[in-house]
FIGUMAR-137976 format. One line per 3 residues: number of its first residue (from 1); their letters; for each residue x, y, z of C-alpha. Coordinates in nm, 2 decimals. Each point is the difference from the previous one (the first is absolute). Layout:
BEGIN
NUM = A = X,Y,Z ~ ...
end
This chain:
BEGIN
1 = MAG = -1.66,-1.72,-1.92 ~ -0.09,-0.37,0.01 ~ 0.10,-0.29,0.21
4 = APR = 0.18,-0.30,-0.14 ~ -0.20,-0.32,-0.05 ~ 0.02,-0.23,0.30
7 = QIG = 0.18,-0.32,-0.08 ~ 0.15,-0.31,0.17 ~ 0.37,-0.02,-0.11
10 = PVT = 0.01,0.05,-0.38 ~ -0.36,-0.12,-0.04 ~ -0.26,0.28,-0.04
13 = RIG = -0.36,-0.02,0.09 ~ -0.09,-0.10,-0.36 ~ 0.28,-0.26,0.01
16 = AAT = -0.13,-0.14,0.33 ~ -0.35,-0.01,-0.14 ~ 0.14,-0.19,-0.30
19 = VVL = 0.17,-0.25,0.23 ~ -0.32,-0.06,0.20 ~ -0.20,-0.04,-0.32
22 = GVV = 0.24,-0.25,-0.13 ~ 0.00,-0.21,0.32 ~ -0.38,0.01,0.02
25 = CYV = -0.04,-0.10,-0.36 ~ 0.25,-0.29,0.05 ~ -0.17,-0.13,0.31
28 = VGW = -0.35,0.02,-0.14 ~ 0.10,-0.12,-0.34 ~ 0.19,-0.30,0.14
31 = RLG = -0.29,-0.10,0.23 ~ -0.27,0.05,-0.26 ~ 0.20,-0.11,-0.30
34 = WIE = -0.07,0.33,-0.19 ~ 0.27,0.04,-0.27 ~ -0.10,0.37,-0.05
37 = LMV = 0.10,0.08,0.36 ~ 0.33,-0.18,-0.04 ~ 0.07,0.21,-0.32
40 = ATA = -0.08,0.31,0.21 ~ 0.26,-0.11,0.26 ~ 0.26,-0.05,-0.28
43 = GCL = -0.08,0.35,-0.13 ~ 0.07,0.15,0.35 ~ 0.33,-0.19,0.03
46 = VAL = 0.11,0.11,-0.35 ~ -0.09,0.37,0.08 ~ 0.21,-0.01,0.32
49 = AVA = 0.29,-0.17,-0.18 ~ 0.00,0.25,-0.28 ~ 0.00,0.28,0.26
52 = VPF = 0.32,-0.11,0.17 ~ 0.25,0.12,-0.27 ~ -0.14,0.35,0.02
55 = IIG = 0.10,0.05,0.36 ~ 0.34,-0.18,0.01 ~ 0.33,0.18,-0.08
58 = RVA = 0.11,0.35,0.08 ~ -0.10,0.33,-0.13 ~ 0.30,0.17,-0.16
61 = LQL = -0.11,0.36,0.08 ~ 0.16,0.27,0.21 ~ -0.23,0.21,0.22
64 = TRT = 0.08,0.32,0.17 ~ -0.23,0.24,0.19 ~ 0.05,0.35,0.12
67 = VEP = -0.23,0.20,0.23 ~ 0.00,0.37,-0.05 ~ -0.01,0.17,0.24
70 = DRV = 0.04,-0.25,0.28 ~ -0.10,0.25,0.27 ~ -0.32,0.21,-0.03
73 = MVG = -0.26,0.16,0.22 ~ -0.35,-0.12,0.01 ~ -0.18,0.10,-0.32
76 = EPA = 0.32,0.07,-0.20 ~ 0.05,-0.21,-0.32 ~ 0.24,-0.29,-0.02
79 = GAV = 0.05,-0.25,-0.27 ~ 0.20,-0.31,-0.09 ~ 0.17,-0.10,-0.33
82 = LSV = 0.03,-0.37,-0.07 ~ 0.25,-0.07,-0.29 ~ 0.02,-0.34,-0.16
85 = VNP = 0.29,-0.09,-0.24 ~ 0.06,-0.31,-0.20 ~ 0.38,-0.06,0.00
88 = GRR = -0.03,-0.33,-0.18 ~ 0.03,-0.10,-0.37 ~ -0.35,-0.12,-0.04
91 = RTR = -0.33,0.18,0.00 ~ -0.20,-0.05,0.32 ~ -0.37,-0.06,0.01
94 = AIG = -0.25,0.23,0.17 ~ 0.00,-0.04,0.38 ~ -0.18,0.13,0.30
97 = IDE = 0.18,0.17,0.30 ~ -0.16,0.04,0.34 ~ 0.12,0.31,0.19
100 = VIG = -0.08,-0.03,0.37 ~ -0.08,0.35,0.13 ~ -0.07,0.02,0.37
103 = GTV = -0.14,-0.36,0.00 ~ -0.22,0.06,-0.31 ~ 0.09,-0.16,-0.33
106 = VPV = 0.01,0.22,-0.31 ~ 0.02,-0.20,-0.33 ~ 0.24,0.14,-0.27
109 = AVP = -0.02,-0.14,-0.35 ~ 0.33,-0.02,-0.19 ~ -0.01,-0.08,-0.38
112 = GLP = 0.24,-0.23,-0.17 ~ 0.34,0.17,-0.03 ~ 0.26,-0.05,-0.28
115 = PGG = 0.37,-0.06,0.09 ~ 0.12,0.32,0.18 ~ -0.35,0.14,0.02
118 = DHT = -0.15,0.17,0.30 ~ -0.34,0.10,0.14 ~ -0.07,0.27,0.26
121 = TVY = -0.31,0.03,0.21 ~ -0.07,0.31,0.21 ~ -0.27,0.00,0.27
124 = RLP = -0.10,0.21,0.30 ~ 0.04,-0.11,0.36 ~ -0.26,0.06,0.28
127 = TDR = 0.08,0.30,0.21 ~ -0.34,0.08,0.15 ~ 0.10,-0.09,0.35
130 = RAK = 0.33,-0.01,0.19 ~ 0.17,-0.34,-0.02 ~ 0.31,-0.19,-0.06
133 = VQV = -0.09,-0.15,-0.34 ~ 0.19,-0.31,-0.12 ~ 0.02,0.01,-0.38
136 = GPA = 0.09,-0.35,-0.13 ~ 0.13,-0.25,-0.05 ~ -0.10,-0.03,-0.36
139 = EVA = -0.10,-0.36,-0.08 ~ 0.02,-0.13,-0.35 ~ -0.30,-0.24,-0.05
142 = RTD = 0.03,-0.29,-0.25 ~ -0.33,-0.17,-0.09 ~ -0.15,-0.22,-0.27
145 = PLG = -0.26,0.13,-0.24 ~ -0.28,-0.17,0.20 ~ 0.11,0.13,0.33
148 = LLR = 0.03,-0.34,0.16 ~ 0.36,0.05,0.14 ~ 0.17,0.31,0.11
151 = RQV = 0.36,0.06,0.13 ~ 0.13,0.32,0.14 ~ 0.36,0.11,0.03
154 = SHA = 0.10,0.31,0.20 ~ 0.21,0.26,-0.18 ~ 0.08,0.36,0.09
157 = PAT = 0.01,0.00,0.38 ~ -0.23,0.22,0.20 ~ 0.04,0.38,0.02
160 = TLW = -0.13,0.22,0.28 ~ -0.22,0.30,-0.05 ~ -0.03,0.22,0.31
163 = VHP = -0.33,0.20,0.01 ~ 0.07,0.25,0.28 ~ -0.27,0.19,0.19
166 = RWA = -0.08,0.35,-0.13 ~ 0.19,0.28,0.18 ~ 0.04,0.37,-0.02
169 = VTA = 0.27,0.23,0.12 ~ -0.09,0.17,0.33 ~ 0.15,0.31,0.16
172 = PLP = 0.25,-0.06,0.28 ~ -0.09,0.11,0.35 ~ 0.17,0.31,0.15
175 = SGF = 0.32,-0.03,0.19 ~ 0.01,-0.27,0.27 ~ 0.18,0.02,0.33
178 = AKD = 0.33,-0.12,0.15 ~ -0.01,-0.19,0.33 ~ 0.34,0.13,0.12
181 = LEG = 0.19,0.33,-0.03 ~ 0.18,-0.08,-0.32 ~ -0.22,-0.27,-0.13
184 = PTS = 0.10,-0.29,-0.22 ~ 0.22,0.08,-0.29 ~ 0.14,-0.19,-0.30
187 = DAS = 0.16,0.06,-0.34 ~ -0.35,-0.04,-0.15 ~ -0.15,0.29,0.21
190 = PAG = -0.08,0.31,-0.21 ~ 0.25,0.29,0.03 ~ -0.12,0.28,0.22
193 = DVA = 0.11,0.20,0.30 ~ -0.14,-0.19,0.30 ~ 0.25,-0.26,0.12
196 = FHA = 0.38,-0.05,-0.06 ~ 0.06,-0.34,-0.17 ~ 0.36,-0.02,-0.13
199 = LRP = 0.29,0.17,-0.16 ~ 0.04,-0.04,-0.38 ~ 0.20,0.16,-0.28
202 = YRL = -0.13,0.33,-0.14 ~ -0.23,-0.01,-0.30 ~ -0.10,0.28,-0.23
205 = GDD = -0.29,0.19,0.14 ~ 0.07,-0.08,0.37 ~ -0.04,0.28,0.25
208 = RRH = 0.35,0.14,0.08 ~ -0.11,0.07,0.35 ~ 0.00,-0.38,0.06
211 = IHW = 0.38,-0.04,-0.09 ~ 0.18,-0.18,0.28 ~ 0.34,0.17,-0.01
214 = MST = 0.18,-0.23,0.25 ~ -0.08,-0.31,-0.21 ~ 0.08,0.19,-0.31
217 = ART = 0.35,0.08,0.13 ~ 0.05,-0.36,0.12 ~ -0.10,-0.17,-0.32
220 = GTL = 0.10,0.26,-0.26 ~ -0.35,-0.03,-0.15 ~ -0.28,0.25,0.05
223 = MVR = -0.24,-0.17,0.25 ~ -0.35,0.11,0.10 ~ -0.24,-0.09,0.27
226 = HYV = -0.30,-0.20,-0.14 ~ -0.33,0.09,0.17 ~ -0.32,-0.20,-0.05
229 = DNR = -0.36,0.04,0.07 ~ -0.10,-0.27,0.25 ~ -0.36,0.11,0.02
232 = RPT = -0.12,-0.20,-0.29 ~ -0.35,-0.14,0.04 ~ 0.01,-0.38,0.05
235 = LGV = -0.34,-0.13,-0.09 ~ -0.12,-0.35,0.09 ~ -0.29,-0.16,-0.17
238 = LLD = -0.21,-0.27,0.17 ~ -0.24,-0.19,-0.22 ~ -0.28,-0.17,0.19
241 = DAM = -0.04,-0.33,-0.20 ~ -0.25,-0.17,0.23 ~ -0.30,-0.15,-0.18
244 = APY = -0.27,0.17,0.21 ~ 0.03,0.37,-0.09 ~ -0.02,-0.04,-0.38
247 = DEA = -0.17,-0.14,-0.29 ~ 0.22,-0.09,-0.30 ~ -0.04,0.34,-0.18
250 = MFE = 0.08,0.20,0.32 ~ 0.31,-0.20,0.07 ~ 0.13,0.06,-0.36
253 = IAV = -0.03,0.38,0.07 ~ 0.18,-0.04,0.33 ~ 0.29,-0.18,-0.18
256 = EIT = 0.01,0.28,-0.26 ~ 0.02,0.26,0.28 ~ 0.27,-0.20,0.18
259 = TSL = 0.20,-0.04,-0.32 ~ -0.03,0.37,-0.08 ~ 0.14,0.11,0.34
262 = LVS = 0.29,-0.25,0.00 ~ 0.11,0.05,-0.36 ~ -0.03,0.37,0.03
265 = SLL = 0.24,-0.01,0.30 ~ 0.25,-0.19,-0.22 ~ -0.04,0.26,-0.28
268 = HQL = 0.05,0.29,0.25 ~ 0.31,-0.19,0.13 ~ -0.15,-0.02,0.35
271 = PVT = 0.03,-0.29,0.24 ~ -0.26,-0.27,-0.07 ~ -0.18,-0.19,0.28
274 = GRT = -0.30,-0.21,-0.07 ~ -0.17,-0.32,0.11 ~ -0.34,-0.16,0.00
277 = TSE = -0.15,-0.14,0.32 ~ 0.13,-0.34,-0.12 ~ 0.35,0.07,-0.14
280 = WLA = 0.27,0.25,-0.06 ~ 0.01,0.18,-0.34 ~ 0.30,0.24,0.04
283 = GRL = 0.21,0.15,0.27 ~ 0.32,-0.04,0.20 ~ -0.05,-0.38,0.03
286 = RPV = -0.10,-0.03,-0.37 ~ 0.19,0.24,-0.23 ~ -0.17,0.00,-0.34
289 = GRD = 0.02,0.16,-0.34 ~ -0.29,0.12,-0.20 ~ -0.05,-0.32,-0.21
292 = SLL = 0.02,-0.23,0.30 ~ -0.24,0.22,0.20 ~ -0.25,0.00,-0.29
295 = EHL = 0.03,-0.38,-0.03 ~ -0.08,-0.05,0.37 ~ -0.30,0.24,-0.02
298 = TEV = -0.12,-0.19,-0.31 ~ -0.04,-0.31,0.21 ~ -0.15,0.15,0.31
301 = ERT = -0.34,-0.16,0.09 ~ -0.25,0.03,0.28 ~ 0.04,-0.26,0.28
304 = DHA = -0.18,-0.14,0.30 ~ 0.32,-0.02,0.19 ~ 0.10,0.37,0.02
307 = AGL = 0.14,0.13,0.33 ~ -0.17,0.28,0.19 ~ 0.06,0.36,-0.09
310 = VEV = 0.14,0.09,0.35 ~ 0.24,-0.30,-0.01 ~ 0.13,0.09,-0.34
313 = AAE = 0.02,0.38,0.08 ~ 0.21,-0.09,0.30 ~ 0.24,-0.20,-0.21
316 = LTR = 0.03,0.27,-0.26 ~ 0.09,0.27,0.25 ~ 0.25,-0.23,0.17
319 = VEA = 0.18,-0.11,-0.31 ~ -0.02,0.33,-0.19 ~ 0.10,0.24,0.27
322 = SMS = 0.06,0.29,-0.25 ~ -0.35,-0.02,-0.14 ~ -0.17,0.35,0.04
325 = ALA = -0.34,-0.08,-0.15 ~ -0.21,-0.31,-0.05 ~ -0.29,-0.04,-0.25
328 = IVT = -0.24,-0.28,0.09 ~ -0.19,-0.11,-0.31 ~ -0.32,-0.19,0.09
331 = GGR = -0.36,-0.06,-0.10 ~ -0.33,0.00,0.18 ~ 0.12,-0.01,0.35
334 = TAT = -0.19,0.18,0.28 ~ 0.14,0.29,0.20 ~ 0.02,-0.23,0.30
337 = ELL = 0.23,-0.24,-0.19 ~ 0.23,0.28,-0.11 ~ 0.02,0.19,0.33
340 = APV = 0.23,-0.26,0.16 ~ 0.29,0.02,-0.26 ~ -0.04,0.38,-0.03
343 = AYL = 0.02,0.04,0.38 ~ 0.32,-0.21,0.01 ~ 0.16,0.18,-0.30
346 = RKR = -0.09,0.37,0.05 ~ 0.27,0.06,0.26 ~ 0.27,-0.16,-0.21
349 = VRV = -0.07,0.10,-0.36 ~ -0.24,0.21,-0.21 ~ -0.30,-0.22,-0.08
352 = IVV = -0.20,0.01,-0.33 ~ -0.29,-0.24,-0.04 ~ -0.10,-0.06,-0.36
355 = VVD = -0.35,-0.16,-0.01 ~ -0.11,-0.16,-0.32 ~ -0.38,0.03,0.05
358 = GAV = -0.15,0.08,-0.34 ~ -0.26,-0.28,0.06 ~ -0.08,0.11,0.36
361 = APD = -0.30,0.21,0.07 ~ 0.10,0.36,0.09 ~ -0.16,-0.01,0.34
364 = ERV = 0.21,-0.31,0.09 ~ 0.34,0.14,-0.10 ~ 0.27,0.08,0.25
367 = AAL = -0.02,0.38,0.03 ~ 0.30,0.07,0.22 ~ 0.25,-0.16,0.24
370 = PGA = 0.17,0.18,0.29 ~ 0.37,0.03,-0.08 ~ -0.03,-0.10,-0.37
373 = RVL = -0.08,0.15,-0.33 ~ -0.27,-0.20,-0.18 ~ -0.02,-0.01,-0.38
376 = HAA = -0.29,-0.15,-0.19 ~ 0.06,-0.16,-0.34 ~ -0.25,-0.15,-0.24
379 = DLE = 0.27,-0.06,-0.26 ~ 0.37,0.08,-0.08 ~ -0.07,0.34,-0.14
382 = SFR = -0.21,0.12,0.29 ~ 0.28,-0.12,0.24 ~ 0.26,0.18,-0.20
385 = TAW = -0.20,0.33,0.02 ~ -0.06,-0.04,0.38 ~ 0.37,-0.08,0.06
388 = KQM = 0.12,0.30,-0.20 ~ -0.23,0.23,0.20 ~ 0.14,-0.14,0.32
391 = AS = 0.37,0.01,-0.10 ~ -0.02,0.36,-0.15
end
């Protein structure tokens, strides 16, 4: 990848040097009366004048770009296909196209095309770190043979490539709890035998013991009582995004763990509650789908303006009253820093503290916290193993 040459308007660095040379030769030649310098000035002017026709006019080409796939995890391959078609009746000359990928310019050479001809260029896109990558716009560059003048015209508008954080499916926690006798129920609750939710028409396979004969006689349709299991685990995830507890590599692991827990909840069709110490990710106040959640997590960054863990924990338990467990994902915080939020939460929800401490010396790690389960993770795989042992 290379950057485009710096230029002032249509004049490139070489063109600017030619202008300066012409002016200097003219001034010195006029003052000293040197004909040779005046000839050099004329040569510079002729070169610039000859360059002008090469950059005027329009390029009769059609450019299209596709990014496939447009959503990947870190490390997965992604590519772009840039197609150029000559729809005119004349052969086009060879041109250069500058593809802007994440702020970096990638030069693409396109040969001369006959009428109706086309040219396709395939190139890989960077996926080595999570990011929202803007691919494009493609800029057709017109320049003269000496490179004195250059004009760029944008074609093929920008396309977005989402490089999501890595994630892995985690096991759901055992059954949660209900805070009242019947507990909250809805049509989305899984069928079971805990709480009565509603009456509905009979479906093949329903337990005949649940038939409600009075409603059946009244409606003329076989009706059954619909029972649901209201003891589903409602897991909340709190990502500590303060600057202090992490270096960059540790924070990436923390984001991968947070992503794994939240996306797994969606895959298991369980309620999703998540936020960082700076902003909401998902929950009752921010209903999300999988793609929008992954987009938000792709753009999460460390900040110096994160709220305290106790303050955010209090907001989480107040807003998400049905939450039965909360996983706090953090970095190299001390036991003293973690005791306050755990002490507040342990009487309200089950508390799990996930500490990303692969770079922390073993004797400095948080060994245990009263009222909380502490999991240590050096990477995503070690977290997944520790979580599976806890949930089984």
